[in-house]
C-alpha positions in Angstrom: 253.1 171.5 -39.7 249.5 172.7 -39.3 249.1 173.9 -42.9 250.5 170.8 -44.7 248.2 169.4 -47.3 248.4 165.7 -46.7 245.3 164.7 -48.6 245.8 162.7 -51.8 244.9 164.1 -55.1 242.0 162.5 -56.9 242.9 160.9 -60.3 241.4 162.7 -63.2 239.0 160.7 -65.3 240.6 161.9 -68.4 243.9 160.1 -67.4 241.9 156.7 -67.4 241.7 156.9 -71.2 245.5 156.5 -71.5 245.5 153.0 -70.1 244.6 150.0 -72.4 241.8 147.9 -71.0 242.4 144.3 -71.2 239.5 141.9 -71.6 239.3 139.2 -68.9 240.7 135.7 -70.0 238.2 133.1 -70.7 238.3 130.3 -68.2 237.5 126.7 -68.9 234.6 124.7 -67.5 236.6 123.3 -64.5 236.5 125.6 -61.5 239.3 126.1 -59.1 237.4 124.4 -56.4 237.2 121.2 -58.4 241.0 121.4 -59.2 241.8 121.7 -55.6 239.4 118.8 -54.6 241.0 116.5 -57.3 244.5 117.5 -56.2 243.7 116.8 -52.5 242.2 113.4 -53.4 245.1 112.3 -55.6 247.6 113.5 -53.1 245.8 111.5 -50.3 245.7 108.5 -52.6 249.4 108.7 -53.3 250.3 109.1 -49.6 248.0 106.1 -48.8 249.8 104.0 -51.3 253.2 105.0 -50.1 252.1 104.1 -46.5 250.8 100.8 -47.6 254.0 99.9 -49.3 256.1 101.0 -46.4 254.0 99.0 -44.0 254.2 95.8 -46.1 258.0 96.2 -46.4 258.3 96.7 -42.6 256.1 93.7 -42.0 258.3 91.5 -44.3 261.5 92.9 -42.6 260.2 92.3 -39.1 259.1 88.7 -39.8 262.2 87.9 -41.7 260.5 86.7 -44.9 262.2 89.1 -47.1 264.5 87.3 -49.6 266.9 88.9 -51.9 267.6 87.1 -55.3 266.0 83.6 -56.1 
């Protein structure tokens, strides 16, 4: 066990020429931070609207003023 060679072999620089190098994809003008911010804002707005509707429905049910039909 003392003479085991456990060190990793270094890659030869000649082997790197075999790989095709890809150019990085061009990104649009909008950054990821802005996309996350807009998503959080729209999600919060949607949750607020759902809460508002649920509260209005609960208020109508609790007061007994909800009428079905005409």
